[in-house]
Structure formats: C-alpha cells, structure tokens
C-alpha positions in Angstrom: 92.9 124.5 76.2 94.3 125.2 72.7 91.7 125.2 70.0 92.9 124.1 66.6 90.3 124.9 63.9 90.5 124.2 60.1 88.6 125.0 57.0 90.7 122.8 54.8 91.8 119.1 54.6 95.4 119.7 55.7 96.1 119.3 59.4 99.4 120.1 61.2 102.0 117.4 61.5 102.1 115.7 64.9 105.4 117.3 65.9 104.0 120.7 65.3 100.8 119.8 67.1 102.8 119.0 70.2 104.2 122.5 70.2 100.8 124.0 69.9 99.4 122.1 72.9 102.5 122.5 75.1 101.5 123.5 78.6 103.1 124.7 81.8 102.6 121.2 83.3 104.9 120.0 80.6 107.6 122.3 81.9 107.1 125.1 79.5 107.3 128.7 80.4 104.0 130.5 81.3 101.9 131.0 78.2 104.2 128.9 76.0 101.4 126.9 74.4 99.1 128.4 71.9 95.5 129.1 72.8 94.1 128.9 69.3 95.2 128.1 65.7 92.9 128.7 62.8 93.6 127.3 59.3 91.7 129.5 56.8 90.8 128.3 53.2 88.6 130.2 50.8 88.4 128.4 47.4 86.8 131.2 45.4 89.7 133.6 46.1 92.4 131.1 46.6 93.1 132.2 50.2 95.1 129.9 52.3 96.0 131.4 55.7 96.8 130.6 59.2 95.9 132.7 62.3 97.8 131.8 65.4 96.7 133.2 68.8 99.5 132.5 71.3 98.2 134.3 74.4 95.4 136.6 75.5 96.7 136.8 79.0 97.2 140.6 78.7 94.3 141.3 76.3 93.3 140.7 72.7 96.1 139.2 70.5 97.7 141.8 68.3 100.1 140.9 65.5 100.6 141.5 61.8 99.7 139.4 58.7 102.7 138.0 56.7 102.1 137.3 53.0 104.9 134.9 51.9 105.5 132.1 49.4 106.1 129.3 51.9 107.5 126.1 50.6 104.8 124.1 52.4 101.8 124.5 54.7 103.9 123.0 57.5 106.5 125.8 57.0 103.8 128.4 57.1 102.4 127.0 60.3 105.8 126.8 62.0 106.4 130.5 61.1 103.0 131.5 62.4 103.6 129.7 65.7 107.1 131.3 66.2 105.9 134.8 65.2 102.8 134.7 67.4 104.7 133.6 70.5 107.2 136.4 69.8 104.3 138.9 69.7 103.2 137.9 73.2 106.6 138.6 74.5 107.0 141.8 72.5 103.6 143.2 73.6 104.4 142.3 77.2 107.8 144.0 77.3 106.3 147.1 75.5 103.9 147.5 78.4 100.8 147.0 76.2 97.5 145.5 77.4 97.5 143.2 74.4 98.3 139.5 73.9 100.2 137.9 71.0 99.0 136.6 67.7 100.2 136.4 64.1 98.8 135.4 60.8 100.4 134.2 57.6 98.9 134.1 54.1 100.5 131.5 51.8 101.4 132.9 48.4 103.5 135.4 46.4 102.3 138.8 47.3 103.5 140.2 44.0 101.5 137.6 42.0 98.7 136.2 44.1 97.4 139.1 46.2 94.0 140.5 45.2 91.0 142.3 46.7 88.9 139.1 47.0 91.6 137.2 48.9 92.2 140.1 51.3 88.5 140.5 52.0 88.1 136.8 52.5 90.9 136.9 55.0 89.2 139.8 56.7 86.1 137.7 57.2 88.2 135.1 59.0 89.6 137.8 61.3 86.1 139.0 61.9 84.9 135.5 62.8 87.3 135.6 65.8 85.2 138.5 67.3 88.1 140.5 68.5 90.4 137.8 70.0 92.8 138.7 67.2 93.6 142.1 65.8 95.7 142.2 62.7 98.2 144.7 61.1 100.9 144.9 58.5 103.9 142.6 58.2 106.2 141.3 55.5 104.3 141.3 52.2 101.4 143.4 53.4 101.0 147.1 53.4 98.8 150.0 54.6 96.6 149.7 51.5 96.0 146.0 52.2 94.8 146.8 55.8 92.3 149.3 54.3 90.9 146.5 52.1 90.8 144.0 55.1 89.1 146.6 57.1 86.1 146.5 54.7 85.3 143.1 56.3 86.4 143.6 59.9 86.9 146.2 62.5 89.7 144.3 64.1 92.5 145.7 62.0 95.1 148.4 62.6 97.8 150.0 60.5 95.3 151.5 58.1 95.9 154.6 56.1 95.6 158.0 57.8 92.8 158.8 55.3 90.9 155.9 56.9 91.6 156.9 60.4 94.7 154.8 60.8 98.3 155.0 62.0 99.8 154.6 58.6 103.2 152.9 58.0 104.3 151.2 61.2 107.8 150.8 59.8 108.5 154.4 60.9 108.3 153.7 64.6 109.7 150.2 64.3 112.9 151.8 62.9 112.8 154.5 65.6 112.5 151.9 68.3 115.4 149.8 66.9 117.5 153.0 66.9 116.6 153.5 70.6 117.6 150.0 71.4 120.9 150.5 69.5 121.6 153.7 71.4 121.0 151.8 74.6 123.4 149.1 73.4 126.0 151.8 72.6 125.5 153.2 76.1 126.0 149.7 77.7 129.0 148.8 75.5 130.9 152.1 75.0 129.5 154.4 77.7 127.7 156.9 75.3 124.2 156.6 73.8 125.3 157.4 70.3 126.5 155.5 67.2 128.7 158.4 66.1 132.0 157.1 64.7 130.8 153.5 64.8 130.5 151.2 61.8 127.0 149.7 61.5 126.0 147.0 59.0 122.3 146.8 58.1 121.2 143.6 56.4 117.9 144.4 54.7 116.9 147.9 53.8 113.3 147.4 52.9 110.3 148.5 55.0 112.2 149.2 58.2 115.8 149.1 57.3 115.8 152.2 55.1 114.3 154.3 57.9 116.9 152.9 60.3 119.7 153.9 57.9 118.4 157.5 58.1 118.6 157.5 61.9 122.1 156.1 61.8 123.4 158.5 59.2 121.9 161.5 61.1 123.6 160.2 64.3 127.0 160.1 62.6 127.5 156.4 62.0 129.3 154.9 59.1 126.7 152.6 57.5 127.2 149.6 55.3 124.2 147.9 53.7 123.1 144.9 51.7 119.8 143.7 50.3 118.6 141.1 47.8 116.5 143.9 46.2 118.5 146.2 43.9 115.6 148.7 44.1 115.8 148.8 47.9 119.5 149.5 47.7 119.1 152.2 45.1 116.4 153.9 47.2 118.8 154.1 50.2 121.7 155.3 48.0 119.6 158.0 46.5 118.8 159.4 49.9 122.2 158.7 51.5 124.9 158.5 48.8 127.6 158.1 51.5 126.3 154.7 52.5 128.6 151.7 51.5 127.0 148.8 49.7 128.3 145.2 49.8 127.2 142.2 47.6 125.5 140.0 50.2 125.2 139.1 53.9 128.4 137.1 53.9 130.3 140.2 52.8 128.5 142.3 55.3 129.4 140.0 58.2 133.1 140.3 57.3 133.1 144.1 57.1 134.6 144.6 60.5 131.4 146.1 62.0 130.9 147.5 65.4 127.2 146.8 65.2 125.3 144.3 63.1 121.6 145.0 62.4 119.7 142.1 60.9 116.6 143.7 59.4 115.3 141.1 56.9 113.7 137.7 57.7 114.3 135.6 60.9 116.9 133.1 61.6 119.8 135.4 60.7 121.9 134.5 63.8 123.1 131.0 63.1 126.2 129.3 64.6 128.2 130.2 61.5 127.0 133.8 61.6 127.9 134.3 65.2 131.3 132.7 64.6 132.0 135.2 61.7 130.8 138.2 63.8 133.2 137.1 66.6 136.1 136.6 64.2 135.7 140.1 62.7 135.2 141.9 66.1 131.6 142.9 66.0 130.5 144.1 69.5 126.7 144.6 69.2 123.8 142.9 67.5 120.7 145.0 67.3 118.2 144.8 64.4 114.6 144.8 63.3 114.1 141.2 62.1 111.8 139.0 64.1 113.1 135.6 65.5 116.7 136.3 64.8 118.1 133.5 66.9 118.2 130.4 64.6 117.9 128.0 67.5 118.2 127.9 71.4 121.7 128.4 72.5 122.7 131.0 70.0 122.1 133.7 72.6 124.6 132.0 74.9 127.2 131.8 72.1 126.8 135.5 71.5 127.4 136.2 75.2 130.3 133.9 75.4 132.0 135.7 72.5 131.4 139.1 74.2 128.8 140.2 71.7 126.0 142.2 73.2 122.7 141.1 71.8 119.6 143.4 72.1 116.6 141.0 72.0 114.8 141.5 68.7 111.2 141.5 70.1 112.2 144.2 72.6 113.9 146.7 70.2 111.5 146.2 67.3 108.4 146.8 69.2 108.0 150.4 68.0 105.7 149.3 65.2 103.3 147.4 67.4 103.3 150.4 69.8 102.3 152.5 66.8 99.4 150.3 65.6 98.2 149.6 69.2 97.8 153.3 69.6 95.4 153.3 66.7 92.9 151.1 68.6 92.0 154.1 70.8 92.4 156.8 68.2 95.9 157.4 66.8 98.2 160.2 68.0 101.7 160.0 66.5 103.5 162.0 69.2 101.9 159.9 72.0 103.0 156.7 70.2 106.5 158.0 69.6 106.9 158.9 73.3 106.0 155.3 74.2 108.5 154.0 71.6 111.2 156.2 73.1 111.0 154.1 76.3 112.5 151.2 74.4 115.8 152.8 75.3 115.2 152.5 79.0 113.7 149.0 78.8 116.8 147.8 76.8 119.1 149.2 79.5 117.0 147.5 82.2 117.3 144.2 80.4 121.1 144.5 80.1 121.3 145.4 83.8 119.1 142.4 84.8 121.1 140.1 82.6 124.4 141.2 84.2 123.0 140.8 87.7 121.6 137.3 87.0 124.5 136.1 85.0 122.4 135.2 82.0 122.3 136.4 78.3 120.0 139.5 77.6 117.6 137.2 75.7 117.0 135.2 78.8 116.5 138.2 81.0 114.0 139.7 78.5 112.0 136.4 78.4 111.9 136.3 82.2 110.6 139.9 82.4 107.9 139.3 79.8 106.8 136.1 81.4 106.6 137.7 84.8 104.3 140.4 83.4 102.1 137.9 81.6 101.9 135.7 84.7 101.1 138.6 87.1 98.4 140.2 84.9 96.8 137.0 84.0 96.4 136.2 87.7 94.1 139.2 88.0 91.5 137.1 86.2 91.0 135.4 89.6 89.7 138.6 91.1 86.0 138.8 90.7 84.8 142.3 90.0 81.4 143.5 91.2 78.7 142.7 88.6 81.1 140.5 86.6 80.4 136.9 85.7 83.0 134.2 85.6 83.8 133.0 82.1 
C-alpha cells in the first residue's frame, strides 16, 4: 500500500492522490502506483521538499534531487510523481537492481540553497533507511551531494575527493549519444551523425557534453538555451556551432535530429507538428518526461519521426551514480552505458515487430522486468523471514 507521509500542513489535492494510490486492480500497468510519498518541511532552514518512491520492485529506489522554484506545492508534487515513475522504468531498462524514486526541493537554487537546508534534507533521506538513494538533478550539483552526505549515507554523485563518481552529466551525455547513434543506424543504416544536422535545445549540464560528442562525430550542430552563459561556454569550446534565438527557431531549422535537453514536456502537439513540417527524422535527447501527454508518441510515429524514449537513452547518469554504490570505477560504468546503443536498437526492433511506437515497446520491456524480478519475492530463501 502507498504510504503518504507529511511533516507540513499541506496535503496533496484529491486528483493527485488518486494517481499516487493507483493500483494494478484499477487497470494500471505493473508498479504504476507509488509506494511512498514523503512531504518534508524543516522550518529552521526553510526546507520544503517531496520524496517520491515509485517502486522498490528491483531494489532501493534511486533517483536525483531536483531544486526548482515551482509555482505551487501541487506542481512540485506532480513533477516528483512523474519523475519518480520515470526512474523506475529507466533503472529497469538499464539493467540495474534498483527501483525508482525522485525528490524535489521547492525554491530557487540560486537564492535559497544553503548548507542547513541541504543537511536538513539529508536527514529526511536518512529517515527512510535506504529505501531511497539520492543523487544530482536540475539545480543540484556534486558539491551539494557532499553536503547531504554529511547527514546520510544514502547519497551518490559525490565528488571524487569524497569517494564519489563526480559529475553524472558526463555519462548521461555519452548515453544519449549512444542512443542517437542507434537511432541513426535504424533510420539511415549507419551508426553515425556525420553529415547530419542536429539541434540541441538546452546546453547546460548534459547538453554541452552532448555537443562535444556530436561535433567529434562530424555532425552540424545548432543550439539554443535561455542562458547566455551556457551558450557562450559551448561557443568557446566549439566556435563552429550555430546558435539560434529560441526553441521555436530551432524547431524550424530543418533538422535531421532534434535533441531536447532542458526540462520535460518539450514534445507537445505543436512541437511535433513543426518537426514534421520541417522534415525532422529523429528525436533523441536528454530531458526527462519529454512527452507532454499520452498520445504524442503515436503522433511522432504517424509522422514518420523516430523517437528514442528519453528514459532509455538518458540512463547513463544513473548508471554512473549506481556504480558508486559498490565503489566507483569509471571505465566499468562507461562500458555499461555503452550498452544503451544495443538496448535502443532492441526497442526499435520490438516496436516494429509489435506495430507500436518505441515508447510503448520500452514501457513493455521495463514493466516485464519489474514484474518478473518482483515475483522472485515469493521464493523463500533458506534462513530468510517473510516481510
């Protein structure tokens, strides 16, 4: 049963509660309902956070902490639910023995973040006794994980100086590039972006690393970002990269590949319509939850646009921080992230065979693994006690 806990007076709206408590008996997919949602409030530091544990079918829930100025607590909760569910599917497809969870801290990381707040958050993570393991996400960094780790052992993505894996954006970008190579193989018969025009929306944490891979592979790269500093950093490293004013201009740049690498919800009905109008063949990017609503994946397929499911191709980062749990080895983690290429091709093959969009094929494969491994709990091991 889902456990909704709170340390503040604000409770989720009824409509959101129904999503938390959704079960297989209601017709949902295996593991669709959340196991536990914790609302965290520490008055002295100003912390307001939500930890959402979607599934522990495969193991402890691993997922990053997002620090973002949400318009409301309801919006923050909605994001936490969506992101944590995505982590269950991401970890399942990545072959990790880890479930899915996510946390959000409500606030502006540039103004509100401080040591006391991060340490208070670390105490809430510690209170879950290992059911949830946190890491970096939008608005949080390696240095923040080092601070959180002063209050809990259940944190990854720490600095190398503190025994951690460091910046997980490195392998996130590498994994997206592997997914893009697989998409090129499926679409054009060669696993390379050489000679292709690739548009990257968002060149922050992950996007600027992805640009490096694309340039090295011979692609023509077009970028946009709301941050002038982020754009300038990329141009300093790769002066040949084209820059356009905004996402609307990028979508109309006659791209072969569109890579959404900022926040979620980038693939709307209007976005897909523009991509189809201007002849884009592939969508493959680092952003989480790219599909704005159910049905967008079918619209992409109907327009002949090959969509590489986001939680599949952006799993390199979670592979990196998961490796830290047992003692980090970069080459071992990179080798695991390289397999994203093969998994992406497998998803495309399954999708074609079943006559469904790749996003549906990916969901089915992830759900199958969660269901089969979760069933092992019914096998009583010698000396073990039933929980």
